[in-house]
mmCIF entry with sequence, helices, sheets and N, C-alpha, C, O atoms, coordinates in Angstrom:
data_MODEL
# 
_entry.id   MODEL 
# 
_entity.id                         1 
_entity.type                       polymer 
_entity.pdbx_number_of_molecules   1 
# 
_entity_poly.entity_id                      1 
_entity_poly.type                           'polypeptide(L)' 
_entity_poly.nstd_linkage                   no 
_entity_poly.nstd_monomer                   no 
_entity_poly.pdbx_seq_one_letter_code       MEFRQGEIVLLPFPFDDLTKAKTRPALIVSSNRFNQISRTVI 
_entity_poly.pdbx_seq_one_letter_code_can   MEFRQGEIVLLPFPFDDLTKAKTRPALIVSSNRFNQISRTVI 
_entity_poly.pdbx_strand_id                 A 
# 
loop_
_entity_poly_seq.entity_id 
_entity_poly_seq.num 
_entity_poly_seq.mon_id 
_entity_poly_seq.hetero 
1 1  MET n 
1 2  GLU n 
1 3  PHE n 
1 4  ARG n 
1 5  GLN n 
1 6  GLY n 
1 7  GLU n 
1 8  ILE n 
1 9  VAL n 
1 10 LEU n 
1 11 LEU n 
1 12 PRO n 
1 13 PHE n 
1 14 PRO n 
1 15 PHE n 
1 16 ASP n 
1 17 ASP n 
1 18 LEU n 
1 19 THR n 
1 20 LYS n 
1 21 ALA n 
1 22 LYS n 
1 23 THR n 
1 24 ARG n 
1 25 PRO n 
1 26 ALA n 
1 27 LEU n 
1 28 ILE n 
1 29 VAL n 
1 30 SER n 
1 31 SER n 
1 32 ASN n 
1 33 ARG n 
1 34 PHE n 
1 35 ASN n 
1 36 GLN n 
1 37 ILE n 
1 38 SER n 
1 39 ARG n 
1 40 THR n 
1 41 VAL n 
1 42 ILE n 
# 
_struct_asym.id          A 
_struct_asym.entity_id   1 
# 
_struct_conf.conf_type_id            HELX_P 
_struct_conf.id                      HELX_P1 
_struct_conf.pdbx_PDB_helix_id       AA1 
_struct_conf.beg_label_comp_id       ASN 
_struct_conf.beg_label_asym_id       A 
_struct_conf.beg_label_seq_id        32 
_struct_conf.pdbx_beg_PDB_ins_code   ? 
_struct_conf.end_label_comp_id       ILE 
_struct_conf.end_label_asym_id       A 
_struct_conf.end_label_seq_id        37 
_struct_conf.pdbx_end_PDB_ins_code   ? 
_struct_conf.beg_auth_comp_id        ASN 
_struct_conf.beg_auth_asym_id        A 
_struct_conf.beg_auth_seq_id         32 
_struct_conf.end_auth_comp_id        ILE 
_struct_conf.end_auth_asym_id        A 
_struct_conf.end_auth_seq_id         37 
_struct_conf.pdbx_PDB_helix_class    1 
_struct_conf.details                 ? 
_struct_conf.pdbx_PDB_helix_length   6 
# 
_struct_conf_type.id          HELX_P 
_struct_conf_type.criteria    ? 
_struct_conf_type.reference   ? 
# 
_struct_sheet.id               AA1 
_struct_sheet.type             ? 
_struct_sheet.number_strands   2 
_struct_sheet.details          ? 
# 
_struct_sheet_order.sheet_id     AA1 
_struct_sheet_order.range_id_1   1 
_struct_sheet_order.range_id_2   2 
_struct_sheet_order.offset       ? 
_struct_sheet_order.sense        anti-parallel 
# 
loop_
_struct_sheet_range.sheet_id 
_struct_sheet_range.id 
_struct_sheet_range.beg_label_comp_id 
_struct_sheet_range.beg_label_asym_id 
_struct_sheet_range.beg_label_seq_id 
_struct_sheet_range.pdbx_beg_PDB_ins_code 
_struct_sheet_range.end_label_comp_id 
_struct_sheet_range.end_label_asym_id 
_struct_sheet_range.end_label_seq_id 
_struct_sheet_range.pdbx_end_PDB_ins_code 
_struct_sheet_range.beg_auth_comp_id 
_struct_sheet_range.beg_auth_asym_id 
_struct_sheet_range.beg_auth_seq_id 
_struct_sheet_range.end_auth_comp_id 
_struct_sheet_range.end_auth_asym_id 
_struct_sheet_range.end_auth_seq_id 
AA1 1 ILE A 8  ? PRO A 14 ? ILE A 8  PRO A 14 
AA1 2 ALA A 21 ? LEU A 27 ? ALA A 21 LEU A 27 
# 
loop_
_atom_site.group_PDB 
_atom_site.id 
_atom_site.type_symbol 
_atom_site.label_atom_id 
_atom_site.label_alt_id 
_atom_site.label_comp_id 
_atom_site.label_asym_id 
_atom_site.label_entity_id 
_atom_site.label_seq_id 
_atom_site.pdbx_PDB_ins_code 
_atom_site.Cartn_x 
_atom_site.Cartn_y 
_atom_site.Cartn_z 
_atom_site.occupancy 
_atom_site.B_iso_or_equiv 
_atom_site.pdbx_formal_charge 
_atom_site.auth_seq_id 
_atom_site.auth_comp_id 
_atom_site.auth_asym_id 
_atom_site.auth_atom_id 
_atom_site.pdbx_PDB_model_num 
ATOM 1   N N  . MET A 1 1  ? 0.843   -1.179 0.000  1.00 0.00 ? 1  MET A N  1 
ATOM 2   C CA . MET A 1 1  ? 0.000   0.000  0.000  1.00 0.00 ? 1  MET A CA 1 
ATOM 3   C C  . MET A 1 1  ? 0.889   1.244  0.000  1.00 0.00 ? 1  MET A C  1 
ATOM 4   O O  . MET A 1 1  ? 1.889   1.297  0.716  1.00 0.00 ? 1  MET A O  1 
ATOM 5   N N  . GLU A 1 2  ? 0.528   2.224  -0.791 1.00 0.00 ? 2  GLU A N  1 
ATOM 6   C CA . GLU A 1 2  ? 1.315   3.453  -0.885 1.00 0.00 ? 2  GLU A CA 1 
ATOM 7   C C  . GLU A 1 2  ? 0.640   4.559  -0.077 1.00 0.00 ? 2  GLU A C  1 
ATOM 8   O O  . GLU A 1 2  ? -0.557  4.810  -0.221 1.00 0.00 ? 2  GLU A O  1 
ATOM 9   N N  . PHE A 1 3  ? 1.421   5.212  0.769  1.00 0.00 ? 3  PHE A N  1 
ATOM 10  C CA . PHE A 1 3  ? 0.913   6.318  1.577  1.00 0.00 ? 3  PHE A CA 1 
ATOM 11  C C  . PHE A 1 3  ? 1.540   7.614  1.096  1.00 0.00 ? 3  PHE A C  1 
ATOM 12  O O  . PHE A 1 3  ? 2.703   7.635  0.694  1.00 0.00 ? 3  PHE A O  1 
ATOM 13  N N  . ARG A 1 4  ? 0.770   8.695  1.136  1.00 0.00 ? 4  ARG A N  1 
ATOM 14  C CA . ARG A 1 4  ? 1.268   10.002 0.718  1.00 0.00 ? 4  ARG A CA 1 
ATOM 15  C C  . ARG A 1 4  ? 1.116   10.978 1.882  1.00 0.00 ? 4  ARG A C  1 
ATOM 16  O O  . ARG A 1 4  ? 0.160   10.908 2.654  1.00 0.00 ? 4  ARG A O  1 
ATOM 17  N N  . GLN A 1 5  ? 2.075   11.882 1.987  1.00 0.00 ? 5  GLN A N  1 
ATOM 18  C CA . GLN A 1 5  ? 2.063   12.878 3.051  1.00 0.00 ? 5  GLN A CA 1 
ATOM 19  C C  . GLN A 1 5  ? 0.754   13.657 3.012  1.00 0.00 ? 5  GLN A C  1 
ATOM 20  O O  . GLN A 1 5  ? 0.303   14.079 1.947  1.00 0.00 ? 5  GLN A O  1 
ATOM 21  N N  . GLY A 1 6  ? 0.154   13.840 4.175  1.00 0.00 ? 6  GLY A N  1 
ATOM 22  C CA . GLY A 1 6  ? -1.080  14.604 4.284  1.00 0.00 ? 6  GLY A CA 1 
ATOM 23  C C  . GLY A 1 6  ? -2.342  13.768 4.190  1.00 0.00 ? 6  GLY A C  1 
ATOM 24  O O  . GLY A 1 6  ? -3.432  14.269 4.470  1.00 0.00 ? 6  GLY A O  1 
ATOM 25  N N  . GLU A 1 7  ? -2.220  12.499 3.801  1.00 0.00 ? 7  GLU A N  1 
ATOM 26  C CA . GLU A 1 7  ? -3.394  11.635 3.711  1.00 0.00 ? 7  GLU A CA 1 
ATOM 27  C C  . GLU A 1 7  ? -3.898  11.270 5.099  1.00 0.00 ? 7  GLU A C  1 
ATOM 28  O O  . GLU A 1 7  ? -3.131  11.188 6.058  1.00 0.00 ? 7  GLU A O  1 
ATOM 29  N N  . ILE A 1 8  ? -5.181  11.057 5.180  1.00 0.00 ? 8  ILE A N  1 
ATOM 30  C CA . ILE A 1 8  ? -5.785  10.533 6.397  1.00 0.00 ? 8  ILE A CA 1 
ATOM 31  C C  . ILE A 1 8  ? -6.172  9.093  6.106  1.00 0.00 ? 8  ILE A C  1 
ATOM 32  O O  . ILE A 1 8  ? -6.879  8.808  5.140  1.00 0.00 ? 8  ILE A O  1 
ATOM 33  N N  . VAL A 1 9  ? -5.698  8.187  6.957  1.00 0.00 ? 9  VAL A N  1 
ATOM 34  C CA . VAL A 1 9  ? -5.965  6.759  6.789  1.00 0.00 ? 9  VAL A CA 1 
ATOM 35  C C  . VAL A 1 9  ? -6.662  6.235  8.040  1.00 0.00 ? 9  VAL A C  1 
ATOM 36  O O  . VAL A 1 9  ? -6.554  6.828  9.114  1.00 0.00 ? 9  VAL A O  1 
ATOM 37  N N  . LEU A 1 10 ? -7.366  5.139  7.899  1.00 0.00 ? 10 LEU A N  1 
ATOM 38  C CA . LEU A 1 10 ? -8.016  4.494  9.036  1.00 0.00 ? 10 LEU A CA 1 
ATOM 39  C C  . LEU A 1 10 ? -7.183  3.295  9.461  1.00 0.00 ? 10 LEU A C  1 
ATOM 40  O O  . LEU A 1 10 ? -6.891  2.409  8.657  1.00 0.00 ? 10 LEU A O  1 
ATOM 41  N N  . LEU A 1 11 ? -6.802  3.277  10.745 1.00 0.00 ? 11 LEU A N  1 
ATOM 42  C CA . LEU A 1 11 ? -5.941  2.226  11.275 1.00 0.00 ? 11 LEU A CA 1 
ATOM 43  C C  . LEU A 1 11 ? -6.527  1.649  12.553 1.00 0.00 ? 11 LEU A C  1 
ATOM 44  O O  . LEU A 1 11 ? -7.196  2.358  13.304 1.00 0.00 ? 11 LEU A O  1 
ATOM 45  N N  . PRO A 1 12 ? -6.284  0.370  12.806 1.00 0.00 ? 12 PRO A N  1 
ATOM 46  C CA . PRO A 1 12 ? -6.732  -0.214 14.079 1.00 0.00 ? 12 PRO A CA 1 
ATOM 47  C C  . PRO A 1 12 ? -5.771  0.184  15.203 1.00 0.00 ? 12 PRO A C  1 
ATOM 48  O O  . PRO A 1 12 ? -4.583  -0.132 15.147 1.00 0.00 ? 12 PRO A O  1 
ATOM 49  N N  . PHE A 1 13 ? -6.281  0.869  16.211 1.00 0.00 ? 13 PHE A N  1 
ATOM 50  C CA . PHE A 1 13 ? -5.492  1.236  17.379 1.00 0.00 ? 13 PHE A CA 1 
ATOM 51  C C  . PHE A 1 13 ? -5.931  0.347  18.532 1.00 0.00 ? 13 PHE A C  1 
ATOM 52  O O  . PHE A 1 13 ? -7.110  0.338  18.887 1.00 0.00 ? 13 PHE A O  1 
ATOM 53  N N  . PRO A 1 14 ? -4.997  -0.409 19.129 1.00 0.00 ? 14 PRO A N  1 
ATOM 54  C CA . PRO A 1 14 ? -5.370  -1.319 20.215 1.00 0.00 ? 14 PRO A CA 1 
ATOM 55  C C  . PRO A 1 14 ? -5.677  -0.562 21.504 1.00 0.00 ? 14 PRO A C  1 
ATOM 56  O O  . PRO A 1 14 ? -5.161  0.528  21.751 1.00 0.00 ? 14 PRO A O  1 
ATOM 57  N N  . PHE A 1 15 ? -6.531  -1.176 22.314 1.00 0.00 ? 15 PHE A N  1 
ATOM 58  C CA . PHE A 1 15 ? -6.794  -0.656 23.646 1.00 0.00 ? 15 PHE A CA 1 
ATOM 59  C C  . PHE A 1 15 ? -5.587  -0.951 24.535 1.00 0.00 ? 15 PHE A C  1 
ATOM 60  O O  . PHE A 1 15 ? -4.699  -1.712 24.148 1.00 0.00 ? 15 PHE A O  1 
ATOM 61  N N  . ASP A 1 16 ? -5.554  -0.352 25.720 1.00 0.00 ? 16 ASP A N  1 
ATOM 62  C CA . ASP A 1 16 ? -4.421  -0.527 26.637 1.00 0.00 ? 16 ASP A CA 1 
ATOM 63  C C  . ASP A 1 16 ? -4.112  -1.988 26.938 1.00 0.00 ? 16 ASP A C  1 
ATOM 64  O O  . ASP A 1 16 ? -2.946  -2.375 27.023 1.00 0.00 ? 16 ASP A O  1 
ATOM 65  N N  . ASP A 1 17 ? -5.147  -2.793 27.098 1.00 0.00 ? 17 ASP A N  1 
ATOM 66  C CA . ASP A 1 17 ? -4.918  -4.199 27.456 1.00 0.00 ? 17 ASP A CA 1 
ATOM 67  C C  . ASP A 1 17 ? -4.659  -5.090 26.236 1.00 0.00 ? 17 ASP A C  1 
ATOM 68  O O  . ASP A 1 17 ? -4.462  -6.296 26.383 1.00 0.00 ? 17 ASP A O  1 
ATOM 69  N N  . LEU A 1 18 ? -4.657  -4.507 25.040 1.00 0.00 ? 18 LEU A N  1 
ATOM 70  C CA . LEU A 1 18 ? -4.342  -5.190 23.776 1.00 0.00 ? 18 LEU A CA 1 
ATOM 71  C C  . LEU A 1 18 ? -5.317  -6.303 23.396 1.00 0.00 ? 18 LEU A C  1 
ATOM 72  O O  . LEU A 1 18 ? -5.020  -7.102 22.509 1.00 0.00 ? 18 LEU A O  1 
ATOM 73  N N  . THR A 1 19 ? -6.472  -6.367 24.050 1.00 0.00 ? 19 THR A N  1 
ATOM 74  C CA . THR A 1 19 ? -7.439  -7.419 23.725 1.00 0.00 ? 19 THR A CA 1 
ATOM 75  C C  . THR A 1 19 ? -8.314  -7.050 22.537 1.00 0.00 ? 19 THR A C  1 
ATOM 76  O O  . THR A 1 19 ? -8.819  -7.929 21.839 1.00 0.00 ? 19 THR A O  1 
ATOM 77  N N  . LYS A 1 20 ? -8.496  -5.765 22.306 1.00 0.00 ? 20 LYS A N  1 
ATOM 78  C CA . LYS A 1 20 ? -9.337  -5.289 21.210 1.00 0.00 ? 20 LYS A CA 1 
ATOM 79  C C  . LYS A 1 20 ? -8.688  -4.068 20.579 1.00 0.00 ? 20 LYS A C  1 
ATOM 80  O O  . LYS A 1 20 ? -7.762  -3.478 21.136 1.00 0.00 ? 20 LYS A O  1 
ATOM 81  N N  . ALA A 1 21 ? -9.189  -3.705 19.414 1.00 0.00 ? 21 ALA A N  1 
ATOM 82  C CA . ALA A 1 21 ? -8.712  -2.497 18.738 1.00 0.00 ? 21 ALA A CA 1 
ATOM 83  C C  . ALA A 1 21 ? -9.908  -1.757 18.168 1.00 0.00 ? 21 ALA A C  1 
ATOM 84  O O  . ALA A 1 21 ? -10.936 -2.361 17.862 1.00 0.00 ? 21 ALA A O  1 
ATOM 85  N N  . LYS A 1 22 ? -9.770  -0.461 18.028 1.00 0.00 ? 22 LYS A N  1 
ATOM 86  C CA . LYS A 1 22 ? -10.814 0.370  17.447 1.00 0.00 ? 22 LYS A CA 1 
ATOM 87  C C  . LYS A 1 22 ? -10.209 1.119  16.267 1.00 0.00 ? 22 LYS A C  1 
ATOM 88  O O  . LYS A 1 22 ? -9.090  1.626  16.358 1.00 0.00 ? 22 LYS A O  1 
ATOM 89  N N  . THR A 1 23 ? -10.935 1.191  15.172 1.00 0.00 ? 23 THR A N  1 
ATOM 90  C CA . THR A 1 23 ? -10.452 1.901  13.991 1.00 0.00 ? 23 THR A CA 1 
ATOM 91  C C  . THR A 1 23 ? -10.531 3.402  14.230 1.00 0.00 ? 23 THR A C  1 
ATOM 92  O O  . THR A 1 23 ? -11.576 3.937  14.602 1.00 0.00 ? 23 THR A O  1 
ATOM 93  N N  . ARG A 1 24 ? -9.406  4.064  14.009 1.00 0.00 ? 24 ARG A N  1 
ATOM 94  C CA . ARG A 1 24 ? -9.309  5.512  14.214 1.00 0.00 ? 24 ARG A CA 1 
ATOM 95  C C  . ARG A 1 24 ? -8.605  6.152  13.021 1.00 0.00 ? 24 ARG A C  1 
ATOM 96  O O  . ARG A 1 24 ? -7.810  5.496  12.349 1.00 0.00 ? 24 ARG A O  1 
ATOM 97  N N  . PRO A 1 25 ? -8.889  7.431  12.752 1.00 0.00 ? 25 PRO A N  1 
ATOM 98  C CA . PRO A 1 25 ? -8.169  8.119  11.676 1.00 0.00 ? 25 PRO A CA 1 
ATOM 99  C C  . PRO A 1 25 ? -6.753  8.474  12.126 1.00 0.00 ? 25 PRO A C  1 
ATOM 100 O O  . PRO A 1 25 ? -6.507  8.743  13.302 1.00 0.00 ? 25 PRO A O  1 
ATOM 101 N N  . ALA A 1 26 ? -5.831  8.468  11.167 1.00 0.00 ? 26 ALA A N  1 
ATOM 102 C CA . ALA A 1 26 ? -4.439  8.853  11.426 1.00 0.00 ? 26 ALA A CA 1 
ATOM 103 C C  . ALA A 1 26 ? -3.945  9.680  10.243 1.00 0.00 ? 26 ALA A C  1 
ATOM 104 O O  . ALA A 1 26 ? -4.305  9.411  9.097  1.00 0.00 ? 26 ALA A O  1 
ATOM 105 N N  . LEU A 1 27 ? -3.127  10.676 10.524 1.00 0.00 ? 27 LEU A N  1 
ATOM 106 C CA . LEU A 1 27 ? -2.573  11.560 9.498  1.00 0.00 ? 27 LEU A CA 1 
ATOM 107 C C  . LEU A 1 27 ? -1.156  11.122 9.157  1.00 0.00 ? 27 LEU A C  1 
ATOM 108 O O  . LEU A 1 27 ? -0.342  10.916 10.057 1.00 0.00 ? 27 LEU A O  1 
ATOM 109 N N  . ILE A 1 28 ? -0.850  10.977 7.875  1.00 0.00 ? 28 ILE A N  1 
ATOM 110 C CA . ILE A 1 28 ? 0.501   10.639 7.426  1.00 0.00 ? 28 ILE A CA 1 
ATOM 111 C C  . ILE A 1 28 ? 1.316   11.928 7.400  1.00 0.00 ? 28 ILE A C  1 
ATOM 112 O O  . ILE A 1 28 ? 1.008   12.844 6.638  1.00 0.00 ? 28 ILE A O  1 
ATOM 113 N N  . VAL A 1 29 ? 2.364   12.000 8.240  1.00 0.00 ? 29 VAL A N  1 
ATOM 114 C CA . VAL A 1 29 ? 3.177   13.221 8.316  1.00 0.00 ? 29 VAL A CA 1 
ATOM 115 C C  . VAL A 1 29 ? 4.563   13.042 7.702  1.00 0.00 ? 29 VAL A C  1 
ATOM 116 O O  . VAL A 1 29 ? 5.243   14.032 7.432  1.00 0.00 ? 29 VAL A O  1 
ATOM 117 N N  . SER A 1 30 ? 4.992   11.808 7.477  1.00 0.00 ? 30 SER A N  1 
ATOM 118 C CA . SER A 1 30 ? 6.311   11.593 6.861  1.00 0.00 ? 30 SER A CA 1 
ATOM 119 C C  . SER A 1 30 ? 6.274   12.001 5.392  1.00 0.00 ? 30 SER A C  1 
ATOM 120 O O  . SER A 1 30 ? 5.226   11.958 4.747  1.00 0.00 ? 30 SER A O  1 
ATOM 121 N N  . SER A 1 31 ? 7.443   12.400 4.874  1.00 0.00 ? 31 SER A N  1 
ATOM 122 C CA . SER A 1 31 ? 7.515   12.875 3.488  1.00 0.00 ? 31 SER A CA 1 
ATOM 123 C C  . SER A 1 31 ? 7.266   11.734 2.506  1.00 0.00 ? 31 SER A C  1 
ATOM 124 O O  . SER A 1 31 ? 7.455   10.563 2.837  1.00 0.00 ? 31 SER A O  1 
ATOM 125 N N  . ASN A 1 32 ? 6.844   12.087 1.307  1.00 0.00 ? 32 ASN A N  1 
ATOM 126 C CA . ASN A 1 32 ? 6.588   11.080 0.280  1.00 0.00 ? 32 ASN A CA 1 
ATOM 127 C C  . ASN A 1 32 ? 7.854   10.295 -0.037 1.00 0.00 ? 32 ASN A C  1 
ATOM 128 O O  . ASN A 1 32 ? 7.789   9.083  -0.244 1.00 0.00 ? 32 ASN A O  1 
ATOM 129 N N  . ARG A 1 33 ? 8.995   10.958 -0.079 1.00 0.00 ? 33 ARG A N  1 
ATOM 130 C CA . ARG A 1 33 ? 10.266  10.274 -0.360 1.00 0.00 ? 33 ARG A CA 1 
ATOM 131 C C  . ARG A 1 33 ? 10.566  9.245  0.727  1.00 0.00 ? 33 ARG A C  1 
ATOM 132 O O  . ARG A 1 33 ? 10.939  8.111  0.427  1.00 0.00 ? 33 ARG A O  1 
ATOM 133 N N  . PHE A 1 34 ? 10.404  9.640  1.981  1.00 0.00 ? 34 PHE A N  1 
ATOM 134 C CA . PHE A 1 34 ? 10.632  8.715  3.098  1.00 0.00 ? 34 PHE A CA 1 
ATOM 135 C C  . PHE A 1 34 ? 9.691   7.523  2.995  1.00 0.00 ? 34 PHE A C  1 
ATOM 136 O O  . PHE A 1 34 ? 10.100  6.386  3.232  1.00 0.00 ? 34 PHE A O  1 
ATOM 137 N N  . ASN A 1 35 ? 8.445   7.772  2.647  1.00 0.00 ? 35 ASN A N  1 
ATOM 138 C CA . ASN A 1 35 ? 7.464   6.693  2.535  1.00 0.00 ? 35 ASN A CA 1 
ATOM 139 C C  . ASN A 1 35 ? 7.835   5.711  1.426  1.00 0.00 ? 35 ASN A C  1 
ATOM 140 O O  . ASN A 1 35 ? 7.534   4.522  1.528  1.00 0.00 ? 35 ASN A O  1 
ATOM 141 N N  . GLN A 1 36 ? 8.484   6.195  0.373  1.00 0.00 ? 36 GLN A N  1 
ATOM 142 C CA . GLN A 1 36 ? 8.881   5.326  -0.741 1.00 0.00 ? 36 GLN A CA 1 
ATOM 143 C C  . GLN A 1 36 ? 10.048  4.414  -0.382 1.00 0.00 ? 36 GLN A C  1 
ATOM 144 O O  . GLN A 1 36 ? 10.101  3.269  -0.831 1.00 0.00 ? 36 GLN A O  1 
ATOM 145 N N  . ILE A 1 37 ? 10.983  4.913  0.425  1.00 0.00 ? 37 ILE A N  1 
ATOM 146 C CA . ILE A 1 37 ? 12.196  4.138  0.698  1.00 0.00 ? 37 ILE A CA 1 
ATOM 147 C C  . ILE A 1 37 ? 12.152  3.386  2.024  1.00 0.00 ? 37 ILE A C  1 
ATOM 148 O O  . ILE A 1 37 ? 13.043  2.582  2.298  1.00 0.00 ? 37 ILE A O  1 
ATOM 149 N N  . SER A 1 38 ? 11.153  3.624  2.838  1.00 0.00 ? 38 SER A N  1 
ATOM 150 C CA . SER A 1 38 ? 11.087  3.007  4.157  1.00 0.00 ? 38 SER A CA 1 
ATOM 151 C C  . SER A 1 38 ? 9.822   2.171  4.303  1.00 0.00 ? 38 SER A C  1 
ATOM 152 O O  . SER A 1 38 ? 8.802   2.442  3.669  1.00 0.00 ? 38 SER A O  1 
ATOM 153 N N  . ARG A 1 39 ? 9.908   1.169  5.135  1.00 0.00 ? 39 ARG A N  1 
ATOM 154 C CA . ARG A 1 39 ? 8.719   0.373  5.458  1.00 0.00 ? 39 ARG A CA 1 
ATOM 155 C C  . ARG A 1 39 ? 7.978   0.972  6.656  1.00 0.00 ? 39 ARG A C  1 
ATOM 156 O O  . ARG A 1 39 ? 6.929   0.468  7.057  1.00 0.00 ? 39 ARG A O  1 
ATOM 157 N N  . THR A 1 40 ? 8.523   2.040  7.220  1.00 0.00 ? 40 THR A N  1 
ATOM 158 C CA . THR A 1 40 ? 7.918   2.723  8.354  1.00 0.00 ? 40 THR A CA 1 
ATOM 159 C C  . THR A 1 40 ? 7.260   4.004  7.866  1.00 0.00 ? 40 THR A C  1 
ATOM 160 O O  . THR A 1 40 ? 7.862   4.772  7.116  1.00 0.00 ? 40 THR A O  1 
ATOM 161 N N  . VAL A 1 41 ? 6.037   4.228  8.287  1.00 0.00 ? 41 VAL A N  1 
ATOM 162 C CA . VAL A 1 41 ? 5.317   5.455  7.940  1.00 0.00 ? 41 VAL A CA 1 
ATOM 163 C C  . VAL A 1 41 ? 5.022   6.188  9.234  1.00 0.00 ? 41 VAL A C  1 
ATOM 164 O O  . VAL A 1 41 ? 4.581   5.583  10.212 1.00 0.00 ? 41 VAL A O  1 
ATOM 165 N N  . ILE A 1 42 ? 5.265   7.490  9.240  1.00 0.00 ? 42 ILE A N  1 
ATOM 166 C CA . ILE A 1 42 ? 5.038   8.305  10.437 1.00 0.00 ? 42 ILE A CA 1 
ATOM 167 C C  . ILE A 1 42 ? 3.871   9.233  10.172 1.00 0.00 ? 42 ILE A C  1 
ATOM 168 O O  . ILE A 1 42 ? 3.495   10.017 11.044 1.00 0.00 ? 42 ILE A O  1 
# 
């Protein structure tokens, strides 16, 4: 999956006890170049 800076994506965020997760929006803040060369997205 390709992510672009400034996009809003929906991701599962786990609860504190890690038994469940809830889908929440997240903003991609890493640069497009970083997203292309890294497997980590910030």
